[in-house]
C-alpha positions as CSV (number, residue, x, y, z in Angstrom):
1,M,-0.3,-49.7,26.9
2,L,3.4,-49.9,27.3
3,D,3.1,-53.6,26.7
4,L,1.1,-53.3,23.8
5,L,3.7,-51.0,21.8
6,L,6.0,-53.3,23.2
7,A,4.3,-56.2,21.7
8,Y,3.7,-54.0,18.3
9,P,6.6,-51.6,17.9
10,H,5.3,-50.3,14.6
11,L,2.9,-49.1,16.4
12,F,4.7,-46.6,18.0
13,L,6.2,-45.4,14.7
14,Y,2.7,-44.9,13.3
15,S,1.3,-42.9,16.7
16,L,4.6,-40.8,16.4
17,I,3.1,-39.6,12.7
18,L,-0.7,-40.2,13.2
19,I,-0.8,-37.9,16.4
20,P,0.7,-34.8,14.8
21,L,-1.1,-35.0,12.4
22,L,-4.6,-35.4,14.3
23,Y,-3.4,-32.7,15.9
24,L,-2.8,-29.9,12.9
25,A,-6.1,-31.2,11.4
26,L,-7.8,-30.4,14.9
27,T,-6.3,-27.3,14.9
28,I,-7.4,-26.1,11.1
29,T,-10.0,-27.5,11.5
30,L,-11.2,-25.5,14.7
31,K,-9.6,-22.3,13.4
32,N,-11.9,-23.1,10.2
33,Q,-14.6,-23.1,12.4
34,S,-14.0,-19.9,13.9
35,I,-13.1,-17.6,10.7
36,R,-16.7,-19.1,9.5
37,R,-18.4,-18.0,12.4
38,L,-17.5,-14.5,12.1
39,G,-17.3,-13.9,8.5
40,T,-15.7,-16.3,5.3
41,Y,-12.2,-16.3,3.8
42,A,-10.6,-14.3,0.9
43,P,-9.7,-15.0,-2.0
44,T,-6.5,-17.1,-1.5
45,V,-3.2,-17.2,-3.1
46,R,-1.7,-20.6,-2.7
47,G,2.5,-21.3,-2.6
48,Y,3.5,-24.1,-4.5
49,L,5.9,-24.8,-1.6
50,P,6.1,-25.8,2.1
51,F,5.4,-23.3,4.2
52,G,4.4,-20.5,1.3
53,I,8.4,-20.3,1.2
54,D,8.1,-19.4,-2.6
55,I,5.6,-16.6,-1.7
56,F,8.4,-15.2,0.6
57,I,10.9,-15.4,-1.5
58,R,9.1,-13.5,-3.8
59,S,8.8,-10.7,-1.4
60,L,12.2,-10.9,-0.5
61,R,12.9,-10.9,-4.4
62,G,10.2,-7.6,-4.7
63,S,11.6,-6.1,-2.0
64,R,15.7,-6.1,-3.0
65,T,14.7,-5.9,-6.6
66,D,12.3,-2.5,-6.1
67,T,9.5,-4.1,-7.9
68,D,6.9,-4.5,-4.8
69,Y,4.5,-2.8,-6.9
70,E,5.0,-5.7,-8.9
71,F,4.4,-8.3,-6.2
72,W,1.1,-7.1,-5.1
73,D,-0.4,-6.7,-8.5
74,W,0.8,-10.5,-9.0
75,L,-0.8,-11.4,-5.5
76,F,-4.3,-10.2,-6.8
77,N,-3.8,-11.3,-10.1
78,H,-3.0,-14.6,-8.9
79,S,-5.5,-15.3,-6.1
80,S,-8.7,-17.6,-6.5
81,N,-10.7,-14.4,-8.0
82,A,-8.7,-12.3,-9.9
83,H,-11.1,-9.5,-9.7
84,S,-10.9,-9.3,-6.0
85,K,-8.9,-6.4,-4.0
86,T,-9.1,-8.2,-0.9
87,I,-6.8,-11.7,-0.6
88,E,-5.1,-13.7,1.6
89,T,-2.0,-16.5,1.9
90,T,-0.3,-18.8,4.4
91,L,3.3,-18.1,5.5
92,A,4.3,-20.2,7.7
93,R,0.9,-21.8,9.1
94,Q,0.4,-17.9,9.9
95,R,-2.9,-16.6,7.9
96,F,-1.8,-13.2,6.0
97,L,-4.6,-10.4,4.4
98,F,-3.3,-8.0,1.6
99,T,-5.7,-5.2,0.8
100,A,-6.3,-2.3,-1.5
101,D,-10.2,-2.1,-1.1
102,P,-10.9,1.3,0.4
103,E,-13.8,-0.1,2.2
104,N,-11.4,-2.3,4.0
105,I,-8.7,0.2,4.5
106,K,-11.8,2.5,6.6
107,A,-12.3,-0.3,8.2
108,I,-8.7,-1.0,9.6
109,L,-8.4,2.7,10.5
110,A,-11.4,4.5,11.5
111,T,-14.5,2.3,11.7
112,Q,-13.3,-0.4,13.3
113,F,-10.4,1.7,14.6
114,A,-10.7,-0.4,18.0
115,D,-10.2,-3.5,16.5
116,Y,-6.8,-3.4,14.7
117,G,-3.5,-1.9,15.8
118,K,0.0,-2.4,15.4
119,G,0.1,-5.4,17.3
120,E,2.3,-6.4,19.8
121,P,4.7,-8.8,16.6
122,F,5.3,-5.3,15.0
123,H,6.0,-3.7,18.2
124,E,8.7,-6.6,18.8
125,D,10.0,-6.1,15.3
126,W,10.2,-2.6,15.7
127,K,11.8,-2.0,19.6
128,H,15.5,-1.9,18.8
129,F,14.8,1.2,16.3
130,L,11.7,3.0,17.6
131,G,10.7,1.3,20.6
132,D,7.6,3.0,22.5
133,S,7.0,5.7,20.1
134,I,3.8,7.0,18.7
135,F,4.1,4.6,15.5
136,T,4.9,1.0,17.6
137,T,2.2,1.6,20.1
138,D,-1.5,1.2,20.5
139,G,-4.2,1.6,23.3
140,E,-3.5,4.2,26.2
141,M,1.0,3.9,25.5
142,W,-0.1,5.4,22.1
143,H,-3.2,8.2,22.8
144,Q,-0.2,9.5,25.7
145,S,2.2,9.5,23.0
146,R,-0.3,11.4,19.8
147,Q,-1.2,13.9,23.3
148,L,2.8,14.4,23.9
149,L,3.4,14.8,20.0
150,R,0.5,17.0,19.4
151,P,1.4,20.5,20.6
152,Q,4.5,20.0,18.5
153,F,3.2,20.9,15.5
154,V,0.5,23.1,15.8
155,K,0.1,25.8,13.5
156,T,2.5,28.0,15.3
157,R,5.4,25.9,14.9
158,V,4.9,24.5,11.7
159,S,4.7,28.1,10.1
160,D,7.6,29.2,11.4
161,L,9.4,29.2,8.0
162,E,13.6,30.3,8.9
163,I,14.6,26.1,9.6
164,F,13.5,25.6,6.1
165,E,15.3,29.2,4.6
166,T,18.5,28.4,5.9
167,H,18.8,24.7,4.4
168,V,17.3,25.3,1.2
169,Q,20.0,28.3,1.2
170,R,22.6,25.6,1.2
171,L,20.6,23.1,-1.0
172,M,20.7,25.8,-3.5
173,H,24.2,26.7,-3.4
174,L,24.4,22.2,-4.6
175,I,22.8,22.9,-7.7
176,P,25.1,23.6,-10.3
177,G,22.9,25.4,-13.2
178,E,23.5,25.7,-16.8
179,G,22.2,22.4,-17.3
180,W,24.7,20.6,-15.5
181,E,23.7,16.8,-14.1
182,V,23.0,16.6,-10.6
183,D,20.9,13.7,-8.7
184,I,18.2,16.4,-7.1
185,S,16.8,13.4,-5.3
186,A,20.4,12.8,-3.0
187,L,20.4,16.2,-2.5
188,F,16.5,16.2,-1.1
189,Y,17.2,13.4,1.2
190,R,20.5,15.6,3.2
191,F,18.4,18.7,3.1
192,T,15.6,17.3,5.1
193,L,17.6,15.4,7.0
194,D,19.6,18.3,8.3
195,S,16.2,20.3,8.6
196,A,14.8,17.3,10.3
197,T,17.8,17.5,12.8
198,D,17.5,20.8,13.0
199,Y,14.2,20.8,13.9
200,L,14.6,18.5,16.2
201,L,17.3,18.8,18.0
202,G,18.3,22.2,17.9
203,K,20.9,21.2,16.0
204,S,21.6,20.2,12.5
205,V,23.6,16.8,11.2
206,D,24.9,18.9,8.2
207,S,24.5,16.1,5.2
208,L,24.8,18.5,2.9
209,D,27.8,19.7,3.6
210,N,28.9,16.1,4.8
211,P,27.4,13.3,2.8
212,N,29.8,11.0,3.8
213,A,28.5,11.7,7.6
214,E,28.8,8.7,9.8
215,F,24.9,9.4,11.3
216,V,23.8,9.7,7.7
217,K,25.2,5.9,6.4
218,A,24.4,4.4,9.6
219,F,20.4,6.2,9.1
220,A,20.5,4.3,5.7
221,E,21.2,1.1,7.1
222,V,19.0,1.1,9.6
223,Q,16.2,1.5,7.2
224,R,17.4,-0.7,5.0
225,G,17.7,-3.7,7.4
226,Q,14.4,-3.2,9.3
227,N,12.6,-3.4,6.5
228,E,13.6,-6.5,5.5
229,V,13.1,-7.2,9.0
230,S,8.8,-5.7,8.7
231,R,8.8,-7.8,5.5
232,S,10.4,-11.3,5.9
233,G,7.8,-12.4,8.6
234,P,8.0,-14.9,10.5
235,F,11.7,-15.5,8.5
236,H,13.4,-12.5,10.0
237,K,14.9,-14.3,12.2
238,L,16.8,-15.7,10.1
239,L,18.2,-12.5,8.7
240,P,22.0,-11.0,9.3
241,K,21.7,-8.1,11.5
242,G,25.5,-7.3,12.6
243,R,25.1,-3.9,10.6
244,F,21.7,-2.7,11.5
245,F,22.4,-3.3,15.1
246,A,26.0,-1.3,14.6
247,G,24.1,1.1,12.4
248,L,21.4,2.0,15.4
249,N,24.3,2.5,17.9
250,V,25.7,5.3,15.4
251,I,22.2,6.8,15.6
252,N,21.8,6.5,19.4
253,S,25.5,8.0,20.0
254,F,24.2,10.8,18.0
255,V,21.3,11.6,19.7
256,E,21.3,10.8,23.5
257,P,23.8,13.2,24.0
258,F,21.0,16.2,23.1
259,I,19.0,14.5,25.2
260,D,21.1,14.6,28.5
261,Q,21.2,18.5,27.6
262,A,18.0,19.2,27.8
263,L,17.4,16.9,30.5
264,R,20.2,18.9,33.1
265,L,17.8,22.1,32.4
266,N,15.2,22.8,34.7
267,L,11.5,22.8,33.8
268,A,11.2,26.4,34.2
269,D,14.2,27.3,32.1
270,L,12.7,24.5,29.6
271,K,9.5,27.0,29.3
272,E,11.1,30.0,29.1
273,K,13.6,29.1,26.3
274,T,12.7,31.2,22.7
275,N,13.1,29.5,19.4
276,Q,12.8,26.1,21.7
277,S,13.8,23.0,19.6
278,F,10.9,19.8,19.5
279,L,13.3,18.4,21.8
280,H,13.4,21.0,23.9
281,A,9.3,21.9,23.8
282,L,9.1,18.0,24.6
283,A,11.1,17.9,27.9
284,A,9.6,20.8,28.5
285,T,5.8,19.0,28.9
286,G,7.5,17.6,31.9
287,T,8.7,14.0,31.0
288,R,12.5,13.5,32.2
289,D,12.1,9.9,30.6
290,R,15.0,9.4,28.5
291,K,13.7,6.6,26.8
292,V,11.0,8.0,26.0
293,I,12.0,11.2,24.4
294,R,14.4,9.3,22.5
295,D,12.1,6.9,21.2
296,Q,10.0,9.9,20.0
297,V,12.4,11.5,18.4
298,V,14.3,8.9,16.4
299,A,10.5,8.4,15.3
300,V,9.6,11.8,13.7
301,L,13.2,12.1,12.8
302,L,11.5,9.0,10.4
303,A,8.6,10.3,9.2
304,G,9.8,13.8,9.0
305,R,12.9,13.6,7.0
306,D,12.4,10.7,4.6
307,T,8.5,11.5,3.7
308,T,9.4,15.3,2.6
309,A,12.4,14.1,0.8
310,S,10.0,11.1,-1.1
311,S,7.9,13.2,-2.4
312,L,10.2,16.7,-3.7
313,S,11.6,13.5,-5.3
314,F,9.1,12.2,-7.3
315,T,7.5,16.0,-7.7
316,F,11.1,17.2,-9.3
317,L,11.3,13.4,-10.9
318,E,7.6,14.6,-12.7
319,L,8.6,18.3,-13.9
320,S,11.5,17.2,-15.7
321,K,9.2,15.1,-17.8
322,N,6.6,17.8,-17.9
323,P,8.0,21.8,-18.8
324,A,4.1,22.6,-19.5
325,I,4.0,22.3,-16.0
326,V,7.1,24.0,-14.8
327,K,6.0,26.9,-16.5
328,K,2.6,27.0,-15.5
329,L,3.6,26.2,-12.1
330,R,6.4,29.3,-11.9
331,R,4.0,31.8,-13.8
332,E,1.5,31.2,-10.2
333,I,4.7,31.4,-8.0
334,L,5.9,34.5,-9.7
335,E,2.8,36.2,-9.5
336,R,2.2,35.6,-6.0
337,V,5.3,35.9,-4.9
338,G,7.8,37.3,-7.5
339,P,11.2,36.4,-8.2
340,T,13.5,36.4,-4.6
341,E,11.1,37.5,-1.7
342,R,10.4,34.4,0.6
343,P,7.1,32.9,0.4
344,T,4.7,33.5,4.0
345,Y,2.7,30.4,4.9
346,D,-0.7,32.0,3.8
347,D,1.2,32.8,0.6
348,L,2.1,29.0,0.4
349,K,-1.2,27.8,1.2
350,N,-3.1,30.5,-1.5
351,M,-1.4,28.7,-4.6
352,P,-4.0,26.6,-5.8
353,Y,-1.8,25.1,-8.8
354,L,0.8,24.4,-6.4
355,Q,-1.3,22.6,-3.9
356,H,-2.6,20.7,-7.2
357,V,1.1,19.4,-7.8
358,M,1.8,18.1,-4.8
359,N,-1.2,16.3,-4.3
360,E,-0.8,14.6,-7.8
361,T,2.8,13.9,-6.3
362,L,0.8,12.5,-3.2
363,R,-1.5,10.7,-5.5
364,L,0.3,8.8,-7.7
365,Y,3.5,8.0,-5.2
366,P,1.9,7.9,-1.0
367,S,5.2,8.3,0.5
368,V,4.2,5.8,2.9
369,P,2.8,2.8,-0.1
370,F,2.4,-0.2,2.1
371,N,1.0,-0.6,5.8
372,V,0.3,-3.6,8.1
373,R,-2.1,-3.4,11.2
374,M,-2.7,-6.4,13.3
375,S,-6.8,-7.7,14.5
376,L,-6.3,-7.2,18.3
377,H,-8.8,-9.5,18.6
378,D,-11.5,-11.7,16.6
379,T,-13.2,-9.3,14.6
380,T,-14.0,-9.0,10.2
381,L,-13.0,-6.9,7.7
382,P,-17.1,-5.9,5.8
383,T,-15.9,-6.9,2.4
384,G,-14.1,-9.2,0.0
385,G,-15.3,-12.6,1.2
386,G,-17.4,-15.5,-0.4
387,P,-17.7,-16.2,-4.6
388,D,-18.8,-12.7,-5.4
389,G,-16.5,-10.8,-2.9
390,T,-18.9,-9.2,-0.8
391,Q,-19.7,-10.9,1.9
392,P,-17.4,-10.0,5.4
393,I,-13.9,-11.5,6.0
394,G,-13.7,-13.3,9.5
395,V,-10.4,-12.1,10.8
396,L,-9.2,-13.9,14.0
397,K,-6.9,-12.0,16.7
398,D,-3.2,-11.5,15.9
399,T,-3.6,-11.4,12.1
400,P,-1.5,-9.8,10.0
401,I,-3.5,-7.3,7.2
402,A,-1.1,-5.5,5.1
403,Y,-3.0,-2.6,2.8
404,S,-1.5,-0.6,0.3
405,A,-2.1,3.2,-0.4
406,L,0.2,3.0,-3.4
407,Y,-1.8,-0.2,-4.7
408,M,-5.2,1.4,-4.1
409,Q,-4.3,5.5,-5.3
410,R,-3.6,3.8,-8.7
411,R,-6.5,1.6,-9.2
412,E,-8.1,2.1,-12.9
413,D,-11.6,1.2,-11.7
414,L,-11.7,3.9,-8.6
415,F,-11.8,6.9,-10.7
416,P,-13.5,8.9,-13.8
417,P,-13.0,7.4,-17.0
418,A,-10.3,8.5,-18.9
419,S,-11.1,11.6,-20.8
420,D,-10.2,14.9,-22.1
421,G,-10.7,16.6,-18.6
422,F,-9.3,13.5,-17.0
423,P,-6.0,11.4,-18.0
424,H,-5.4,8.6,-18.0
425,V,-5.1,7.1,-14.0
426,L,-1.5,6.8,-14.8
427,T,-0.8,10.1,-15.4
428,Y,1.0,12.5,-14.0
429,C,-1.9,15.7,-14.0
430,P,-2.5,18.5,-11.3
431,E,-5.1,19.9,-13.5
432,R,-7.5,16.6,-13.0
433,W,-8.0,18.3,-9.3
434,D,-9.2,21.8,-10.8
435,K,-13.0,19.8,-10.8
436,W,-12.3,16.8,-8.9
437,T,-12.4,15.5,-5.5
438,P,-11.2,11.9,-5.0
439,K,-13.8,9.5,-3.3
440,S,-13.5,9.0,0.4
441,W,-11.0,6.6,1.5
442,T,-9.7,5.9,-2.6
443,Y,-7.1,9.3,-1.1
444,I,-5.1,8.6,1.9
445,P,-1.1,9.4,1.5
446,F,-0.6,10.6,5.4
447,N,-3.2,7.6,6.4
448,G,-6.5,8.3,8.3
449,G,-8.7,8.1,11.0
450,P,-7.3,8.9,14.7
451,R,-3.9,7.8,13.4
452,I,-4.0,10.4,10.4
453,C,-0.1,11.6,10.1
454,I,0.1,14.7,13.0
455,G,3.2,16.0,10.8
456,Q,1.2,16.6,7.6
457,Q,1.1,20.4,7.3
458,F,4.9,20.4,8.6
459,A,5.8,18.2,5.1
460,L,3.3,20.1,3.0
461,T,4.6,23.5,4.4
462,E,8.1,22.1,3.9
463,M,7.6,20.4,0.5
464,S,5.5,23.7,-0.9
465,Y,8.4,26.3,0.6
466,T,11.6,24.0,-1.4
467,I,9.3,24.4,-4.2
468,V,8.7,27.4,-4.6
469,R,12.0,28.2,-3.5
470,I,13.6,26.6,-5.9
471,L,11.3,27.8,-8.9
472,Q,11.8,31.0,-8.3
473,R,15.7,31.0,-9.2
474,F,14.9,28.2,-11.7
475,E,12.7,28.5,-14.8
476,R,13.8,25.2,-16.9
477,I,14.4,21.4,-15.7
478,D,16.1,19.4,-18.0
479,K,15.5,15.5,-17.3
480,Y,18.9,13.2,-17.5
481,W,17.2,10.1,-16.0
482,D,16.5,6.5,-17.7
483,E,12.5,6.0,-18.0
484,R,13.9,2.5,-18.4
485,K,15.4,1.8,-15.5
486,Q,13.4,3.8,-13.3
487,K,11.8,1.8,-10.7
488,L,10.3,2.4,-7.1
489,K,11.9,1.7,-4.4
490,A,9.6,1.2,-1.2
491,E,11.3,0.7,2.2
492,I,9.4,2.2,4.7
493,V,9.1,5.1,2.6
494,I,9.1,5.1,-1.2
495,S,11.4,6.7,-3.2
496,P,13.3,7.0,-7.0
497,A,15.1,3.8,-7.0
498,T,17.8,5.2,-9.4
499,G,17.3,8.6,-8.3
500,V,16.7,11.8,-9.7
501,Q,19.3,13.1,-12.2
502,V,18.3,16.3,-13.6
503,G,19.5,19.8,-15.1
504,F,18.8,22.9,-14.1
505,W,18.4,26.4,-15.9
506,E,18.5,29.5,-14.2
507,A,16.1,32.2,-14.8
508,K,17.1,35.2,-17.4
509,S,16.8,38.1,-15.4
510,G,14.4,41.0,-16.4
């Protein structure tokens, strides 16, 4: 063989080219056969540049220009079946699936729960920020995290409204009244950070008093960097991460002294403490592993701060456009609790129009707009494949599947036809909830299945309490933000890209 190659050197050059091509062709053929044994392919979006670089660039541009929703819309409309809401594409030879189909989302989150999880690549991407927390693990490790955290969100803890009251009052001191312009969204993010750190650590970061605190900037920078890592898929190693790790050091430096303080107490003292913080309650369960506690605290801090701030921001964005809704909502609040009384937990749960307002906000603006699961072994998605889009899709192990509550909850075909009693799907209308209930798995603002958000009631309670206290004091909200410039900023959590500039008017006494 060696003599042959020396005699005909051009054969050596041909072999260098042909052998990799043959190997690639064989790999593709075997992969195709494996997928066909499971089901079929989803409609495909093909890139024009090698390795799907043009699709990757379009995705990254969507993230940096706050047009992620438009990117998803482009994907669905440029697939080989423009009617399908499950498609696939290839980036750097990695197959990616995208879905906004309720049946497929139901399979991922519930009926085929064992088939899908966060996966090791997700854990690897997020390990520096959220470690081995409930949001990054699967199987027994995830189950242990959930068991550890569940007692911290029981009704007796969630219904203690004193922390909310303290920080709502600080928030309202910063709302000027008399129609003066204020970015209420920026205040909400500082407010929920303060209440979340108070609840979790027993001490607030006090960002309402000090908006330029180092921790505030670091937390925002880490989220921005983590978002780009998540969106970049196999290309994330090319991204600069210096600012990300610097911000992470600031977060850890803030949190770790509180953990050390809690772990210095013995279990008996921890269990006897009254008004326990989340951290003390966590340490009282018996875990003494600093990393376990750190990872869970930072994960809950991320979820508890951003999701509620996002929902409050979009609620007041819509209220500023709809004075009739403000008037109706305020009337219900005053009839239930009056102009100054603190609402109780039962008061919040027994104001139906308030509940409808929050539901409508979460329908149009689910806090986590895009999410990802990984197939843990060879499996299927129940629908979306084949020429007619009804056949199962074959999914090989370690295939990422992105799903979007934001896109699904705005799909016109999943709602009743627009009418006098049911406005267009993109119209903000709390009244639609009076006699309408979404079909199963078409409304999932807190996810669903075994991994449904355990902090759901905490978030809704904080959100409703804040709305009530603000509207007890203010009777009118003027809109100063520009609808032409407003976009949906989707990092880990969705937010109004240009803030929510509004003016508040104090209610007239008597």
